[in-house]
C-alpha positions in Angstrom: -15.7 3.9 17.1 -16.3 1.7 19.9 -19.0 -0.4 17.9 -16.5 -0.6 15.1 -13.7 -1.8 17.4 -15.9 -4.5 19.1 -17.2 -5.6 15.6 -13.5 -6.0 14.4 -12.4 -7.8 17.7 -15.2 -10.3 16.9 -14.2 -10.7 13.3 -10.5 -11.1 14.5 -11.5 -13.6 16.9 -13.1 -15.9 14.2 -9.8 -15.6 12.4 -7.7 -16.6 15.3 -10.2 -19.7 15.9 -9.7 -20.5 12.2 -5.9 -20.3 12.5 -5.9 -22.3 15.6 -8.0 -25.0 14.0 -5.9 -25.1 10.9 -2.6 -25.2 13.0 -3.8 -27.9 15.2 -5.1 -30.2 12.4 -2.0 -29.6 10.3 0.5 -30.6 13.0 -1.5 -33.4 14.2 -1.2 -35.3 10.9 2.6 -34.8 10.7 5.0 -37.7 11.8 6.7 -37.5 15.3 6.0 -38.9 18.7 5.8 -36.2 21.2 5.9 -38.6 24.0 9.3 -40.1 22.9 10.6 -36.4 22.5 9.4 -35.5 26.0 10.6 -38.8 27.8 13.6 -39.7 25.6 14.3 -42.7 23.3 15.5 -44.8 26.2 12.3 -44.6 28.4 10.1 -47.5 29.2 6.6 -48.0 27.7 4.8 -47.0 31.1 6.4 -43.6 31.0 5.5 -43.0 27.4 2.2 -44.1 28.1 1.7 -41.8 30.9 3.0 -38.9 29.0 0.6 -39.7 26.1 -2.3 -39.5 28.7 -1.2 -36.2 30.0 -0.8 -34.9 26.7 -4.4 -36.1 25.6 -2.8 -38.0 22.7 -5.0 -41.1 23.7 -8.1 -39.1 23.1 -9.9 -38.9 19.4 -9.0 -36.0 17.3 -12.2 -33.9 17.7 -11.9 -34.3 21.6 -8.0 -33.0 21.3 -9.2 -30.1 19.1 -11.6 -29.2 21.6 -9.4 -29.3 24.3 -6.6 -27.3 22.4 -9.1 -24.6 21.8 -10.3 -24.5 25.2 -6.5 -24.1 26.4 -5.5 -21.3 23.9 -8.8 -19.3 24.5 -8.7 -16.6 27.3 -12.2 -17.7 28.4 -12.5 -21.5 28.9 -13.6 -24.5 31.1 -10.9 -25.7 33.6 -11.0 -27.9 36.8 -11.4 -26.2 40.1 -8.8 -28.4 42.0 -5.4 -27.4 43.0 -3.9 -28.9 39.7 -6.1 -26.9 37.5 -5.4 -23.7 39.2 -1.7 -24.4 39.1 -1.7 -25.3 35.4 -4.1 -22.6 34.1 -4.4 -20.0 36.9 -6.6 -17.1 36.0 -9.8 -15.9 37.6 -13.0 -18.2 38.0 -15.9 -16.2 36.8 -18.6 -19.0 37.0 -18.4 -22.3 38.9 -20.0 -25.3 37.2 -19.6 -28.4 39.1 -16.0 -29.7 39.3 -15.1 -27.3 36.7 -15.3 -23.4 36.2 -15.6 -20.8 33.7 -12.0 -19.1 34.0 -10.7 -15.8 32.6 -7.0 -16.5 32.1 -3.8 -16.1 30.0 -4.1 -18.5 27.1 -2.1 -21.5 27.4 0.0 -22.6 24.5 1.0 -25.6 25.9 4.6 -26.8 27.0 7.7 -27.4 24.6 8.4 -30.9 24.0 12.3 -30.1 24.0 12.6 -27.8 27.3 9.3 -28.6 29.0 8.9 -24.8 29.4 5.6 -22.9 28.9 5.3 -21.7 25.3 3.9 -18.5 25.9 7.1 -17.6 28.3 9.4 -18.8 25.5 7.8 -16.5 22.9 7.7 -13.5 25.2 11.3 -14.1 25.9 12.1 -13.9 22.4 9.5 -11.5 21.1 11.4 -8.0 22.1 14.1 -9.2 19.6 11.7 -9.4 16.7 9.8 -6.4 17.7 12.8 -4.0 18.0 14.2 -5.5 14.5 10.8 -4.8 13.0 10.4 -1.6 14.4 13.9 -0.6 13.4 13.5 -1.8 9.8 10.1 0.0 9.6 11.8 3.2 10.7 14.3 3.0 8.3 11.7 2.0 5.4 9.3 4.8 6.6 11.8 7.6 6.7 13.9 6.7 3.7 10.7 5.8 1.6 8.8 9.0 2.2 12.0 11.3 1.8 12.9 9.5 -1.6 9.2 9.4 -2.8 8.8 13.2 -2.1 12.0 13.9 -3.9 11.0 11.9 -6.8 7.6 13.5 -7.0 9.0 17.0 -7.0 11.0 16.4 -10.0 9.1 14.0 -12.3 11.0 12.4 -15.2 14.3 13.9 -14.0 17.4 11.7 -13.5 16.8 11.4 -9.7 13.2 10.6 -10.4 14.1 7.8 -13.0 16.9 6.6 -10.5 14.8 6.1 -7.5 12.2 4.4 -9.6 14.5 1.9 -11.0 16.1 1.3 -7.8 12.8 0.8 -5.9 11.9 -1.9 -8.5 15.2 -3.7 -7.9 14.4 -3.3 -4.1 10.8 -5.2 -4.6 12.2 -7.8 -6.9 15.1 -9.1 -4.5 13.7 -11.4 -1.7 14.8 -10.2 1.7 16.7 -13.4 2.5 18.8 -12.9 -0.7 19.4 -9.3 0.3 20.4 -10.3 3.7 23.0 -12.9 2.7 24.6 -10.2 0.4 24.4 -7.4 3.1 25.6 -9.7 5.7 28.7 -11.0 3.6 29.5 -7.5 2.2 29.3 -5.3 5.3 29.6 -7.8 8.1 32.6 -9.8 6.7 34.6 -8.4 3.7 34.3 -4.9 4.6 33.8 -5.3 8.5 37.3 -3.7 9.3 35.8 -0.6 7.7 32.3 -0.7 9.0 33.0 -1.9 12.4 30.0 -4.5 12.2 29.9 -8.2 12.4 27.8 -11.0 10.7 26.1 -11.9 14.1 25.3 -10.2 17.3 22.6 -9.3 19.8 21.0 -6.2 20.9 22.3 -6.6 24.4 25.5 -8.2 25.0 27.0 -9.4 28.3 30.4 -8.7 29.4 32.2 -12.1 30.1 34.2 -10.7 33.0 31.5 -8.4 34.8 28.4 -10.3 33.7 26.7 -7.0 33.0 24.5 -6.5 29.9 24.8 -3.3 27.6 23.1 -2.2 24.5 24.9 -2.6 21.2 22.9 -0.7 18.6 25.2 -1.4 15.7 24.3 -5.1 15.8 20.8 -4.0 14.9 21.6 -2.1 11.7 22.4 -4.8 9.1 19.5 -7.1 9.9 17.2 -3.8 10.0 18.5 -2.7 6.6 18.1 -6.1 5.2 14.5 -6.3 6.5 13.5 -3.1 5.5 14.8 -3.0 1.9 11.6 -4.2 0.4 9.0 -2.0 2.4 11.4 1.0 1.6 11.0 0.4 -2.2 7.2 0.1 -1.8 6.7 3.2 0.3 9.0 5.1 -2.3 6.6 4.3 -5.0 3.6 4.8 -3.0 4.6 8.1 -1.8 5.8 9.2 -5.2 2.4 8.2 -6.8 0.4 9.7 -4.2 2.4 13.0 -4.1 1.9 13.2 -7.8 -1.7 13.0 -7.5 -2.1 15.4 -4.7 0.3 18.0 -6.4 -2.1 18.1 -9.4 -5.2 19.1 -7.1 -6.6 22.5 -7.3 -6.3 23.4 -3.7 -2.5 23.1 -4.1 -2.5 25.4 -7.0 -4.9 27.8 -5.0 -2.3 27.6 -2.0 0.6 28.4 -4.4 -1.5 31.2 -6.0 -2.1 32.9 -2.5 1.6 33.0 -2.1 2.4 30.1 0.0 5.8 29.1 -0.3 6.7 25.7 -2.2 8.1 24.1 0.9 5.0 25.1 3.0 2.7 23.9 0.4 4.5 20.5 0.2 4.9 20.0 4.0 1.7 21.3 5.3 -1.0 20.4 2.6 0.5 18.0 0.0 2.3 15.6 2.2 -0.3 15.3 4.8 -3.0 14.4 2.4 -0.6 12.1 0.6 0.4 10.1 3.6 -2.9 8.0 3.9 -2.0 5.2 1.5 1.6 5.3 3.1 0.1 5.0 6.8 -1.8 2.0 5.5 1.2 0.3 3.8 3.5 1.1 6.9 1.3 -0.3 9.5 0.5 -3.3 7.3 4.1 -4.0 6.7 5.0 -3.7 10.5 2.8 -6.8 10.9 4.5 -8.6 7.9 8.0 -7.8 9.0 7.4 -9.5 12.3 6.4 -12.7 10.5 9.0 -12.0 7.8 11.9 -11.5 10.0 12.2 -15.2 10.6 14.8 -16.0 8.0 16.6 -12.5 8.5 17.0 -13.8 12.1 18.4 -16.9 11.3 21.0 -15.5 8.8 22.1 -12.9 11.3 21.6 -15.6 14.4 19.6 -12.8 16.0 17.5 -13.8 19.0 13.8 -13.5 18.1 10.8 -15.4 17.3 12.3 -16.3 14.0 15.3 -18.2 15.6 13.0 -20.2 18.3 10.5 -21.1 15.6 13.0 -22.4 13.1 14.8 -24.4 15.8 11.5 -25.7 16.8 10.8 -26.8 13.3 14.2 -28.6 13.2 13.4 -30.5 16.5 9.7 -31.2 15.8 8.9 -29.1 18.7 5.2 -28.6 17.6 3.8 -26.7 20.5 6.2 -23.9 20.2 5.8 -23.7 16.3 1.9 -23.7 16.9 2.2 -21.3 19.5 4.4 -18.8 17.3 2.0 -19.2 14.5 -1.0 -18.0 16.8 1.2 -15.3 18.5 1.9 -13.8 15.0 -1.9 -14.2 13.7 -3.0 -12.3 16.9 -0.4 -9.4 16.1 -1.8 -9.4 12.7 -5.3 -8.9 14.0 -4.6 -6.3 16.7 -2.5 -4.2 14.3 -4.9 -4.3 11.4 -7.5 -2.9 13.7 -5.2 -0.1 14.9 -4.6 0.7 11.2 -8.3 1.1 10.5 -8.7 3.5 13.4 -5.5 5.4 12.6 -6.5 5.6 8.9 -9.9 7.2 10.0 -8.2 9.6 12.2 -6.0 10.9 9.6 -8.7 11.4 7.0 -11.9 12.6 8.3 -13.6 11.4 5.0 -13.1 7.8 6.0 -15.9 6.6 8.0 -15.8 3.6 10.3 -19.1 1.7 9.1 
Protein backbone atom coordinates (compact mmCIF):
# COMPACT_ATOMS: atom_id res chain seq x y z
CA UNK A 1 0.00 0.00 0.00
CA UNK A 2 2.75 2.46 0.98
CA UNK A 3 4.77 1.73 -2.16
CA UNK A 4 1.65 2.25 -4.28
CA UNK A 5 0.91 5.63 -2.65
CA UNK A 6 4.53 6.77 -3.06
CA UNK A 7 4.52 5.69 -6.71
CA UNK A 8 1.27 7.54 -7.38
CA UNK A 9 2.59 10.64 -5.61
CA UNK A 10 5.65 10.58 -7.86
CA UNK A 11 3.42 10.25 -10.93
CA UNK A 12 1.22 13.06 -9.65
CA UNK A 13 4.28 15.26 -9.15
CA UNK A 14 5.22 14.73 -12.80
CA UNK A 15 1.69 15.69 -13.81
CA UNK A 16 1.89 18.89 -11.77
CA UNK A 17 5.27 19.77 -13.29
CA UNK A 18 3.75 19.33 -16.75
CA UNK A 19 0.75 21.48 -15.81
CA UNK A 20 3.00 24.18 -14.34
CA UNK A 21 5.16 24.29 -17.49
CA UNK A 22 2.14 24.40 -19.79
CA UNK A 23 0.39 27.11 -17.79
CA UNK A 24 3.53 29.23 -17.53
CA UNK A 25 4.32 29.04 -21.24
CA UNK A 26 0.70 29.70 -22.18
CA UNK A 27 0.32 32.83 -20.06
CA UNK A 28 3.74 34.20 -20.96
CA UNK A 29 2.81 34.48 -24.65
CA UNK A 30 -0.50 36.26 -23.97
CA UNK A 31 -0.71 40.05 -24.40
CA UNK A 32 -0.57 42.24 -21.34
CA UNK A 33 1.99 44.23 -19.35
CA UNK A 34 2.21 43.01 -15.73
CA UNK A 35 4.44 45.94 -14.78
CA UNK A 36 1.83 48.40 -16.05
CA UNK A 37 -0.92 46.55 -14.18
CA UNK A 38 1.02 46.72 -10.91
CA UNK A 39 2.39 50.25 -11.28
CA UNK A 40 -0.59 51.88 -12.94
CA UNK A 41 -0.81 53.45 -16.36
CA UNK A 42 0.49 56.84 -15.19
CA UNK A 43 3.71 55.56 -13.58
CA UNK A 44 7.10 56.63 -14.87
CA UNK A 45 9.42 54.34 -16.81
CA UNK A 46 11.79 53.88 -13.87
CA UNK A 47 9.02 52.46 -11.68
CA UNK A 48 7.88 50.07 -14.41
CA UNK A 49 11.50 49.00 -15.01
CA UNK A 50 11.96 48.27 -11.30
CA UNK A 51 8.77 46.18 -11.19
CA UNK A 52 9.84 44.36 -14.36
CA UNK A 53 13.16 43.46 -12.73
CA UNK A 54 11.45 42.39 -9.50
CA UNK A 55 9.12 40.06 -11.43
CA UNK A 56 12.03 38.70 -13.44
CA UNK A 57 10.41 39.75 -16.73
CA UNK A 58 13.75 41.08 -17.98
CA UNK A 59 15.21 37.55 -18.01
CA UNK A 60 15.02 35.07 -20.91
CA UNK A 61 12.04 32.69 -20.98
CA UNK A 62 13.93 29.51 -19.85
CA UNK A 63 15.30 31.34 -16.79
CA UNK A 64 11.83 32.65 -15.93
CA UNK A 65 10.37 29.15 -16.27
CA UNK A 66 13.05 27.71 -13.98
CA UNK A 67 12.36 30.46 -11.46
CA UNK A 68 8.62 29.81 -11.57
CA UNK A 69 9.05 26.06 -11.04
CA UNK A 70 11.42 26.82 -8.16
CA UNK A 71 8.80 29.10 -6.60
CA UNK A 72 5.80 26.75 -6.91
CA UNK A 73 7.74 23.69 -5.76
CA UNK A 74 7.55 22.79 -2.04
CA UNK A 75 11.29 22.11 -2.24
CA UNK A 76 13.43 24.83 -3.81
CA UNK A 77 16.58 26.91 -3.75
CA UNK A 78 16.14 30.35 -2.21
CA UNK A 79 18.37 33.14 -0.84
CA UNK A 80 19.49 32.84 2.77
CA UNK A 81 19.21 36.57 3.42
CA UNK A 82 16.39 38.26 5.31
CA UNK A 83 14.60 39.21 2.07
CA UNK A 84 14.50 35.60 0.97
CA UNK A 85 13.24 34.47 4.38
CA UNK A 86 10.51 37.11 4.35
CA UNK A 87 9.41 36.16 0.85
CA UNK A 88 9.52 32.36 0.96
CA UNK A 89 9.78 31.37 4.63
CA UNK A 90 10.05 27.63 5.13
CA UNK A 91 12.72 25.49 6.76
CA UNK A 92 16.28 25.52 5.41
CA UNK A 93 17.40 21.91 4.90
CA UNK A 94 20.81 22.36 3.31
CA UNK A 95 22.91 25.56 3.03
CA UNK A 96 24.49 26.02 -0.42
CA UNK A 97 26.55 29.20 -0.32
CA UNK A 98 24.35 32.28 -0.49
CA UNK A 99 21.33 30.04 -1.07
CA UNK A 100 19.73 27.13 0.74
CA UNK A 101 17.59 24.13 -0.10
CA UNK A 102 14.30 25.09 1.55
CA UNK A 103 11.19 23.06 2.44
CA UNK A 104 8.40 25.61 2.14
CA UNK A 105 4.84 26.37 1.20
CA UNK A 106 4.57 26.73 -2.61
CA UNK A 107 4.89 30.36 -3.60
CA UNK A 108 2.36 31.13 -6.36
CA UNK A 109 3.53 34.72 -6.81
CA UNK A 110 1.44 37.81 -6.06
CA UNK A 111 -1.71 39.17 -7.67
CA UNK A 112 -1.20 41.92 -10.25
CA UNK A 113 -4.38 43.64 -9.07
CA UNK A 114 -4.22 43.49 -5.26
CA UNK A 115 -0.55 42.57 -4.74
CA UNK A 116 -1.73 39.89 -2.29
CA UNK A 117 -0.19 36.44 -2.09
CA UNK A 118 -2.03 34.22 -4.60
CA UNK A 119 -2.13 31.20 -2.30
CA UNK A 120 -3.80 33.22 0.46
CA UNK A 121 -6.39 34.47 -2.06
CA UNK A 122 -7.15 30.93 -3.22
CA UNK A 123 -7.38 29.58 0.33
CA UNK A 124 -9.79 32.39 1.19
CA UNK A 125 -12.12 31.46 -1.67
CA UNK A 126 -11.60 27.67 -1.62
CA UNK A 127 -14.08 26.85 1.22
CA UNK A 128 -16.96 28.23 -0.84
CA UNK A 129 -16.11 25.95 -3.77
CA UNK A 130 -15.46 22.98 -1.47
CA UNK A 131 -18.83 23.23 0.31
CA UNK A 132 -20.64 23.76 -2.98
CA UNK A 133 -19.00 20.70 -4.55
CA UNK A 134 -19.63 18.54 -1.47
CA UNK A 135 -23.28 19.58 -1.31
CA UNK A 136 -23.73 18.88 -5.02
CA UNK A 137 -22.01 15.51 -4.66
CA UNK A 138 -24.18 14.62 -1.64
CA UNK A 139 -27.34 15.40 -3.59
CA UNK A 140 -26.09 13.52 -6.65
CA UNK A 141 -24.91 10.46 -4.67
CA UNK A 142 -27.99 10.07 -2.50
CA UNK A 143 -30.43 10.72 -5.33
CA UNK A 144 -28.48 8.75 -7.95
CA UNK A 145 -28.09 5.61 -5.83
CA UNK A 146 -31.74 5.71 -4.72
CA UNK A 147 -33.05 6.22 -8.27
CA UNK A 148 -30.68 3.61 -9.69
CA UNK A 149 -31.70 0.96 -7.18
CA UNK A 150 -35.40 1.74 -7.69
CA UNK A 151 -35.02 1.41 -11.46
CA UNK A 152 -33.03 -1.84 -11.21
CA UNK A 153 -35.57 -3.48 -8.91
CA UNK A 154 -38.35 -2.83 -11.47
CA UNK A 155 -36.70 -3.25 -14.89
CA UNK A 156 -38.70 -2.18 -17.94
CA UNK A 157 -41.42 -0.70 -15.75
CA UNK A 158 -42.84 2.80 -16.14
CA UNK A 159 -40.65 3.98 -13.26
CA UNK A 160 -37.54 2.48 -14.86
CA UNK A 161 -38.23 4.05 -18.27
CA UNK A 162 -39.02 7.42 -16.68
CA UNK A 163 -35.82 7.48 -14.63
CA UNK A 164 -33.66 6.39 -17.58
CA UNK A 165 -35.18 9.04 -19.86
CA UNK A 166 -34.80 11.73 -17.23
CA UNK A 167 -31.19 10.76 -16.58
CA UNK A 168 -30.40 11.01 -20.30
CA UNK A 169 -31.82 14.54 -20.30
CA UNK A 170 -29.78 15.35 -17.20
CA UNK A 171 -26.57 14.23 -18.92
CA UNK A 172 -27.38 16.12 -22.10
CA UNK A 173 -28.07 19.54 -20.56
CA UNK A 174 -24.90 21.54 -19.76
CA UNK A 175 -24.56 22.60 -16.13
CA UNK A 176 -24.50 26.32 -16.88
CA UNK A 177 -27.73 26.06 -18.90
CA UNK A 178 -29.41 24.16 -16.07
CA UNK A 179 -28.06 26.76 -13.62
CA UNK A 180 -29.63 29.63 -15.55
CA UNK A 181 -33.02 27.86 -15.77
CA UNK A 182 -32.96 26.92 -12.08
CA UNK A 183 -31.83 30.38 -10.97
CA UNK A 184 -34.46 32.23 -12.99
CA UNK A 185 -37.29 29.81 -12.18
CA UNK A 186 -36.79 29.15 -8.47
CA UNK A 187 -34.76 32.19 -7.50
CA UNK A 188 -36.73 34.84 -9.38
CA UNK A 189 -40.18 33.90 -10.73
CA UNK A 190 -41.10 31.51 -7.88
CA UNK A 191 -38.96 33.13 -5.18
CA UNK A 192 -42.03 34.20 -3.18
CA UNK A 193 -42.94 30.50 -2.88
CA UNK A 194 -39.50 28.97 -2.48
CA UNK A 195 -37.98 31.69 -0.30
CA UNK A 196 -34.78 31.42 -2.35
CA UNK A 197 -32.88 34.15 -4.18
CA UNK A 198 -30.70 34.38 -7.29
CA UNK A 199 -27.59 35.23 -5.30
CA UNK A 200 -26.32 34.70 -1.78
CA UNK A 201 -23.42 33.36 0.25
CA UNK A 202 -23.04 30.53 2.73
CA UNK A 203 -22.33 33.08 5.45
CA UNK A 204 -24.09 36.42 5.53
CA UNK A 205 -23.18 39.39 7.71
CA UNK A 206 -25.81 41.30 9.63
CA UNK A 207 -25.45 44.97 8.59
CA UNK A 208 -26.42 46.19 12.06
CA UNK A 209 -24.55 43.85 14.40
CA UNK A 210 -21.73 42.81 12.06
CA UNK A 211 -22.17 39.15 13.04
CA UNK A 212 -21.92 36.38 10.43
CA UNK A 213 -24.48 33.58 10.37
CA UNK A 214 -24.89 30.42 8.32
CA UNK A 215 -27.55 30.53 5.57
CA UNK A 216 -27.87 27.02 4.13
CA UNK A 217 -30.76 27.90 1.81
CA UNK A 218 -28.35 29.96 -0.33
CA UNK A 219 -26.44 26.72 -1.02
CA UNK A 220 -29.48 24.82 -2.32
CA UNK A 221 -29.95 26.18 -5.86
CA UNK A 222 -26.27 26.22 -6.93
CA UNK A 223 -25.74 22.74 -5.44
CA UNK A 224 -28.72 21.33 -7.35
CA UNK A 225 -27.59 22.99 -10.58
CA UNK A 226 -24.07 21.61 -10.16
CA UNK A 227 -25.26 18.14 -9.14
CA UNK A 228 -27.70 17.43 -11.99
CA UNK A 229 -25.18 15.84 -14.38
CA UNK A 230 -23.43 13.59 -11.80
CA UNK A 231 -26.86 12.61 -10.43
CA UNK A 232 -27.93 11.43 -13.87
CA UNK A 233 -24.67 9.52 -14.44
CA UNK A 234 -24.74 7.89 -10.99
CA UNK A 235 -28.36 6.85 -11.58
CA UNK A 236 -27.42 5.01 -14.77
CA UNK A 237 -24.26 3.50 -13.26
CA UNK A 238 -26.14 2.23 -10.21
CA UNK A 239 -28.93 0.80 -12.34
CA UNK A 240 -26.55 -1.07 -14.66
CA UNK A 241 -24.39 -2.35 -11.82
CA UNK A 242 -27.38 -3.46 -9.77
CA UNK A 243 -28.91 -5.33 -12.73
CA UNK A 244 -25.61 -7.16 -13.21
CA UNK A 245 -25.23 -8.04 -9.52
CA UNK A 246 -28.85 -9.14 -9.09
CA UNK A 247 -28.35 -11.74 -11.83
CA UNK A 248 -25.41 -13.38 -10.01
CA UNK A 249 -25.66 -16.86 -8.50
CA UNK A 250 -24.90 -15.79 -4.93
CA UNK A 251 -27.92 -13.47 -4.96
CA UNK A 252 -30.19 -16.33 -5.99
CA UNK A 253 -28.56 -18.52 -3.31
CA UNK A 254 -29.22 -15.89 -0.64
CA UNK A 255 -32.86 -15.67 -1.68
CA UNK A 256 -33.17 -19.48 -1.74
CA UNK A 257 -31.87 -19.64 1.85
CA UNK A 258 -34.79 -17.47 2.95
CA UNK A 259 -33.10 -14.08 3.18
CA UNK A 260 -35.60 -11.30 2.66
CA UNK A 261 -35.53 -9.24 -0.53
CA UNK A 262 -34.64 -6.08 1.40
CA UNK A 263 -31.74 -7.73 3.23
CA UNK A 264 -30.46 -9.27 0.00
CA UNK A 265 -30.49 -5.94 -1.79
CA UNK A 266 -28.99 -3.86 1.03
CA UNK A 267 -26.41 -6.27 2.44
CA UNK A 268 -25.30 -8.20 -0.64
CA UNK A 269 -26.29 -6.62 -3.94
CA UNK A 270 -25.87 -2.93 -3.17
CA UNK A 271 -22.45 -3.22 -1.56
CA UNK A 272 -20.99 -5.08 -4.52
CA UNK A 273 -22.73 -2.77 -6.99
CA UNK A 274 -21.26 0.39 -5.44
CA UNK A 275 -17.67 -0.12 -6.64
CA UNK A 276 -18.08 1.64 -10.01
CA UNK A 277 -20.32 4.20 -8.31
CA UNK A 278 -17.61 5.06 -5.76
CA UNK A 279 -15.15 5.60 -8.59
CA UNK A 280 -17.59 7.88 -10.38
CA UNK A 281 -18.46 9.82 -7.20
CA UNK A 282 -14.86 10.48 -6.24
CA UNK A 283 -13.87 11.35 -9.78
CA UNK A 284 -16.82 13.70 -10.10
CA UNK A 285 -15.92 15.39 -6.82
CA UNK A 286 -12.69 16.68 -8.32
CA UNK A 287 -14.47 17.58 -11.55
CA UNK A 288 -17.17 19.48 -9.68
CA UNK A 289 -14.59 21.66 -7.96
CA UNK A 290 -13.28 22.64 -11.38
CA UNK A 291 -16.69 22.70 -13.07
CA UNK A 292 -18.23 24.92 -10.40
CA UNK A 293 -16.62 28.00 -11.96
CA UNK A 294 -19.54 29.02 -14.18
CA UNK A 295 -22.10 27.96 -11.59
CA UNK A 296 -20.44 30.26 -9.07
CA UNK A 297 -20.42 33.08 -11.60
CA UNK A 298 -24.14 32.68 -12.35
CA UNK A 299 -25.13 32.60 -8.67
CA UNK A 300 -22.44 35.13 -7.63
CA UNK A 301 -21.09 32.51 -5.22
CA UNK A 302 -17.82 33.29 -3.43
CA UNK A 303 -15.49 30.54 -4.62
CA UNK A 304 -12.51 29.70 -6.80
CA UNK A 305 -14.60 30.17 -9.94
CA UNK A 306 -15.56 33.72 -9.07
CA UNK A 307 -12.03 34.86 -8.24
CA UNK A 308 -10.55 33.07 -11.28
CA UNK A 309 -13.00 34.50 -13.80
CA UNK A 310 -12.48 37.99 -12.39
CA UNK A 311 -8.73 37.44 -12.70
CA UNK A 312 -9.18 36.44 -16.36
CA UNK A 313 -11.17 39.60 -17.01
CA UNK A 314 -8.45 41.73 -15.36
CA UNK A 315 -5.51 39.85 -16.93
CA UNK A 316 -4.36 38.88 -13.44
CA UNK A 317 -2.24 35.98 -14.67
CA UNK A 318 -0.70 34.81 -11.35
CA UNK A 319 -4.17 34.19 -9.87
CA UNK A 320 -5.31 32.25 -12.95
CA UNK A 321 -2.09 30.22 -13.04
CA UNK A 322 -2.28 29.56 -9.31
CA UNK A 323 -5.93 28.46 -9.52
CA UNK A 324 -5.05 26.06 -12.35
CA UNK A 325 -2.25 24.47 -10.34
CA UNK A 326 -4.45 24.36 -7.24
CA UNK A 327 -7.21 22.46 -9.03
CA UNK A 328 -4.68 20.13 -10.70
CA UNK A 329 -3.23 19.27 -7.27
CA UNK A 330 -6.76 18.51 -6.03
CA UNK A 331 -7.29 16.14 -8.96
CA UNK A 332 -4.04 14.29 -8.19
CA UNK A 333 -4.78 13.89 -4.47
CA UNK A 334 -8.41 12.85 -4.97
CA UNK A 335 -7.49 10.29 -7.66
CA UNK A 336 -4.95 8.67 -5.30
CA UNK A 337 -7.55 8.52 -2.53
CA UNK A 338 -10.03 6.98 -4.99
CA UNK A 339 -7.65 4.18 -5.99
CA UNK A 340 -6.95 3.31 -2.35
CA UNK A 341 -10.64 3.47 -1.41
CA UNK A 342 -11.58 1.29 -4.38
CA UNK A 343 -9.14 -1.41 -3.21
CA UNK A 344 -10.50 -1.21 0.35
CA UNK A 345 -14.10 -1.69 -0.84
CA UNK A 346 -13.23 -4.53 -3.23
CA UNK A 347 -10.58 -6.98 -1.92
CA UNK A 348 -10.29 -8.43 -5.44
CA UNK A 349 -8.55 -5.24 -6.58
CA UNK A 350 -4.80 -5.36 -6.08
CA UNK A 351 -2.72 -2.19 -5.79
CA UNK A 352 0.03 -3.22 -8.17
